[in-house]
C-alpha positions, 0 to 999 in steps of 0.5 A, a space after each residue: 500500500 505504501 511502497 509506491 509512496 516510498 519509491 516516489 520519495 527515493 526518486 525525489 531524494 535523488 533529484 534533490 541531490 542532483 540540484 544540490 551538486 549542480 545548482 538550481 540553474 544547472 538542472 533541467 526543469 524536468 529533473 528539478 523537484 517542483 513544489 506542486 509535486 512534493 505537495 501532491 505526494 504529501 497529500 497522498 501520504 495523508 490520504 492513504 494513512 487516513 484510509 488505512 488507519 483511520 481519521 484519529 489513529 496514532 499513525 496519522 498523528 505521527 505523520 502530522 508530527 513529522 510534517 510539522 518538523 519539516 520546516 525546522 529541518 530545512 531551517 537548520 540545514 540552511 544555517 549550516 549551508 546557505 546555498 544548498 541547505 534547502 535541498 539537504 533539509 528536504 533530503 533529511 525530511 524524505 529519509 525520515 518519511 521513508 522510515 515512517 512509511 516503512 513502519 506503516 507498510 509493515 503494520 498494514 501487511 501484518 494486519 492483512 496477515 492476521 485473521 480477525 477475531 472469531 465471533 460467537 456462533 449464531 444460528 444461520 439465517 433461514 434464507 438469504 435475503 438481499 437489500 439495496 440501499 445507499 452507503 453513507 451520504 456524501 455531499 454533492 460537491 464531493 461526488 457526482 453520484 452517490 455510491 450504492 451497495 448490494 448486500 446479501 446475508 449468508 450463513 456462517 456469519 458472512 455477508 456478500 457485499 457488492 459495492 459500485 464505485 466511480 471510475 476515479 476510485 476504481 482507477 486509483 485502486 488499479 494504479 496501486 495494483 499496477 504499481 505492486 505488479 512488476 508485469 504492469 498487468 491490472 487484473 480485476 480480481 486483484 483490484 477487488 481483492 485490494 478493495 476488500 482488504 482495505 475494507 477489512 483493514 479499516 474495520 479491524 482497526 476501528 474495532 481495536 480503537 473502540 
């Protein structure tokens, strides 16, 4: 889940080193790290961490603490080297960020590998039933169409849930699958498995936080 963000951070570290060695005016604009690129990366980290660990999770608080420390790292580096300190401060920040993201990835993989706690057995339903209802309501500004779900109750304490996603969300899941697959092939089954893993992960984390 977090590996593509780690790879992006390593790429930006390499380009920052090049800018520090050659100077801002001697590095092609296509190589130089732009602030918009960095800002998009940082926003993506926060979004994925919020999706995986929850809005009020300790993991998200730790990431916010590192973000708040970024300006201090840059200022300290610039006091030591006026010309190149800005680059070195950002390099230090990215190294620390990679360390945190590695821990996040380990936590995520551990949770996926840990089976959920068994629930007390209940009598199976007399017959499966199906209901169609909207998921949590979202504002019209946040989405063009309200997501919908098809829910079926199954025996053995299980549910069969089919969720309809917008193209943008499906493409986002597909990009993650493609980044983790060395062949670059996006299989629908892998996308569905990733989506189910995220739902299970968020639900498990929510139970632990309550």
